[in-house]
C-alpha positions, 0 to 999 in steps of 0.5 A: 605467656608474656603480655602484649601491648599496643602502641603507635610507632613514632620513629625508627632509629635503625633496622632493629630499634624503634620508639613507640608511643601511647595515646596523648592525655589532656594537653600533654604529649604521650609516653614513649618507649624505646624497643629493640627487636629481640635476637637480631642486629641490624647495621648501625647508622652513622653520624657527623663523626662516623660513617654508616655501617654498610646497608645501615640506611637501607635497613632502617628505611625498610623498617621505617617504611613498614611501620612508622605511624602505624599501630603495632602490637609488641611484647617484651621478651627480655631486658639487659643490664642497662634496662634496654628492652628487647621484644617482638613487634607485630603489624597485624599478623606479620612478625616484623622481626622475621620479616626483616631477617627474611629480607636480609636487613638484619642478622641473628645475634650470636648471643641469641643463638647461644643463650636461647631458652626453651620458650624461645628456641623455636623462634630463634631457629625460625630466624636462623632458617630465614637468615640462611635463605636470605644469605643464599639469595644475597639479599640486603646485608648479604649483598656485595659490601665492596660495591656499597656506598652512601653519599651523605653530608651531615653538615653543609659543604658549600655556601648556604646561599649557593646551595639555596640558589641551586634548589630554590623553588624545586620540589625535592624529596626529603625525610623529616628526621627530627622535630625541634618545635612546631616550626623547626625541623631537621630534614634529610634532603635527598636531591636527584643523584649524583648530588649527595644527601644532605642533612639540613636545619629548616624553619617552615616558611611563613609561620612561627610556632612556640619555642621548645628548648629542653635537654640541650647542653648549655642551653637553658630550658624554654617551653612557650605556651602550647609549645609541646602541643605544637611539637607533638602535632607535627611529630605525629604527622611528619616525623620520619615521613616522606615529604617534598621540600621546597627551599625558599630562603635563608633564616637570617644569618644562620645556615637554617633554611626557610622551606615549605614542607608538603606531605601527601595529606597537605601543607603542615604550615596551614594545618598548624595555623588553622588550629591555633598552634602557630602564627603567620610570620611576616618576615618569611611570608613573602617567600612562601611558594604558594603565597600567603593567602591560605595561611592568612585565611587559616589564621583568620579563622583561628583568630575568630574561633579564639583557638589556643594561641588566640584565646585572648584575641579581640575580633575587630569590627567589620567595616560597612556592616552587612555590606562589607563582603558581597558579590556584585557585577563590575559595570564600569572601569573608571581608572586603573584603581577605581571601578563601579560594581552593582551589588547582586543582592540589592541592585545598588551600584557602588564606586570602590577603589582598590585597597592599598594601591594607587595609580602612578602620580601625575609627576611621573612622565610614564603616567598616561601610557601606564594608566591606559594599560592599567585601565585596559587590563582591569577592563579585560579581567573584570568588566561584566564579571561577577566578583567578590568585594571585601570592603577593607576600610573607608577613606573620609572626604578630605582636601576636596576629594570625596569619601571612598570605600576601599576594597579587595576585589576577587574573581575566585583566587584572582586578585586584580590589584595584585596583578596590576602591581606585579605588572608595574601598573600601580604603586603600593600604598605604604601604610603606617606600622600600626595602621590596620586600614589596609588591604586584606591581601596586603602580603600578596601586594608586597610580594607582587611589588617586589617581583615588579621591581626585580623584573623591571616591569611597567613603571619600574622599567628602564625602557621607554613606555609604550605610546598610544595615539588614537585616531578618530575615524568619525572626525568628519565624513571625508575621514570616515570614507577613508576607513570605510572600504577596509572595514567593509572588506574585513567583515567582522572587526573586533572592537571595544565599546568605549561610550554609549550615546543612546540605545543604538549609537556608540563610541567604539575603539578598534585596538588592532588599528588604534582608532575610535569611531562612532557606530550606529546600528542599522535596520532599527530605530531606538527612542532618543534621549534628550540632549540636555536636562531641559530637552524631553526624551522619547518614551523608553529612551532611558530604558534603552540607554540603560539596557545598552550600557549594561550589555555593551559598555566596555565589552568586547564586541564585533562590528560589521560595517555597511556604510557611513552616515552624513556625520561620519558615523559608521552604520552596521551590525554589532555582535556580542559574544560573536553570535548575538546581534545586539539590534535583535536584542533591543528589538526583543526587549521592545526597546527599538523598532525596525526601520523598514528601509534600511532593514530590508537592505540588510542581510539580517532582515529576517532576524530583525523582523522576527525579534520585533514580532516577539516584542509585539506579541509580548507587548514589551515596552514601546509595544505595551500600549495600542498606540505603539511605535516610533516610526509611523509606518512599519512593514509587518513582514520583510521581503527577502531577496533570494538572489541577494549575494552573501557577505560572510567574510572570514580570515583563513590560511590555506593549509593544503593545495590539491589543485589550482581551484581545490584546497583546504582552509583553516579559519583563523580566530583566537578560539580556533587556534587555542582549541586546536593547540590545546587538543594537539598538545593533549593528543601528543601527550596521550600518544607519548604516555599511553603504553598500549594504544589499541590497533584497529580491528576493522578498517572502514572508509570514512573512519576517524583514526589516529595516524602517524604522519610520515614526515615528522612521525607525529600523531594527528587526527585523520579520516580513512579515505581508501582501504588498500588491503593487498598492500596492508595500507590505507590512504588517509586525509588529515582532518585538521590540515587537509593533506593526505598520504598513503601509510601502512596499517602499522601507523594508524591507531584507534582514537579515544572518544574525547579527541573526536569531539572537536570539529575538523579544523581543515575545511574543504574549499574551491574557488567560487564561480570558476572551473580550474583544471585538475593537476593531471589536466593541461595547464593543471600544474601551472594553475596549481603553482600560480595559486600556491604563489598567491596564497603561500604563507599568507593570511587571507580574507575569504567570502563564503559565497556558497556552501555545497554540503561540506565544501565551501565556495570561496572568493579569496582576497590578499589584504595586502593587495586587494583594494576592491571586491573585484580584486580577488585571487579568483579574478587573478586566476582568470586573468592569467588564463588558468581558470574559466568562469563556470556558467553552470553554477546555480548560485551565479545569479546572486552575483551578477556584477561580480560575474560580469567583471569575471567575464570581462577579465576572461575576455581579456585573457583570451585576447592576450593569449594567456594560459589555456588561451595560448592556442585560441579559445579554450573549451573544456571537454565534458570529461576533463577534470575541473574544480 
């Protein structure tokens, strides 16, 4: 019996020939052996000078996919005169020679049939039997040769730049055909049909491995240190493997391309750099699709470990000792390139400048506008966030400027300096060639700057910069009163805290309307700080100011305005994160106390008194001693007026009108819109890409399902309102929009649990205080059409006057028309004689003045004989349908 050896398959040359290798010894690449499969012959692969034989590529591909990179067992069966060895290869228990013949990708050699010896006669007979079966089945090479064609180019047939632009940035299939050195490859590039396959010379983007040049005619051998090891590193992982190729640029003036090579196991460039077998190449790092960060990090680690190419590297001393790299919270944005960060470990606050960037110089006429944008961008991205701060270098004090610590700041992988530069909101500092005092992410900054210039962003734009004119609404009492009504009408208004005067007084910027105002918290009183260094502050004034600054400065907030003070300051409630009333936070910390007179008039009085009691019980701050309090008289409990009207304003759109007084609304806010859009996108993708969505076995009223809307054939969430078994259909209401229809059972499906989590976005609602005829009743159609005229395609403001289970009772306002609380769409419906005041509603007693106005409007409609009063005083019958 002939000896059986084991080896790894390095590559496959054709459907019957392969190269195997042993295991490496020391730093030397392993020995290799070329082996042809005994007794069979596959079609020959072509080259630049000749075409493939029919089915040659497919034959090679079959064998390549079976065995490349795997350990096999083999034996040498015979050797021909030129020392070419023929043998049999086994992958586990599988005879590879028999497998290829069985699948029709090789034929039994004629000389093998004639010259078979006794020891191998049975094997040749088995191959002949398999060949006959493949031939009868028309498999592989036994197929129709006349229909076979392979479209491949061995040299580029068009301009390299044109070819690059065609596929740049796309992930295209490829096969690594040759590894010249660790970063230079020969690749079979396989774009989607009908484009031809193309052999390309590729240099891996962003790195440079040691050169290996040997056995090349007319080229002097050159093997740089670690060159052979780097070459073997890539060969053992990529040679003849399927990869994704991303063309990114051209290497100099040659026809070699710069590209990223992606294997399912990872990016070979990062792996090479990480083990010190390649260095990052500055000239191509800027074209790397995934950016330079991972490569630079890998190189940094290799340097620190002094691996291979870096064995003589001297690690540079870190700046700033133990504080050079820390986590902190951004507390303030000073300008478009400078921030304050509180170090989490020590609580010390540092002022740092973003490394290697600067704001546009004052001589640039676009400075004020873009510096405002830069500061606002940093505020949105950083304020209050936990960040990683890496001190890159320090600027000594000079020319009257203070010393500065320059740092790279990151939130995860997000680099705000890079984002500023890419938007054209900052300039790059061009460091000298040997100057190592630069950003640790300098490569990304260069890439971002190039993008900004190419795309004409910010200061690089030829357009006129945006103009920001900010009005001071609190300039005087008379001016404040001009803004008061609109602020009260809109309910909660988004704003940004621009400055904190004391614990309860702020400067707030309203970006939507581009004005700022002074804002004072209602219902509480905070200790007042001294107005100057000689003026004594009240106890705990500094603590209240610090708390307010830490919680609110430069944060997004919402304000709810109640009134104005004599200085033009607006009085009301301030909300953090949409749910936290900041006045209650101050009270809970014992840094304020309830002002009884104003608190008792507030709709949040219960919350205020409860928060104050918590601080009293825990003896916090101003309550820490027996003689506590700022205000002399404090009520221990707050009187609550159950008849007080509700003030809960929300932005809405009407998504479906059922009748003149019955409809569905969607509350308009950024979170609602984003969550609905995200859910609908995922919902559509689920129905488009899921092969078999189960039908519903048992129909139940109230059941949530997926329903296919008749008008657009798209799938939406719906609730079954009525089962109609005799017609094999159901009536459904679409819970995110409010409309309904009757559809066959074939248009409903079960709905996955994850799509049930988001609450319905359509809320059922009626017009507050009113009886409006149903569409089937007299004047019902007129009421329906009138309401549609009032609300169609508009964003409205609604006050939620009452909640009846899941039905909202709303007063609707058109912001473009309504100028007072009385000027509502509800009142307009009554004025047109299309609705009546419903005196039977229990919650009417909370709104005496509003109900009085509605009655006056109704009386006028009677006098004018409008709508249902056309023939006299309209009295609704008991059985008539109203909403």
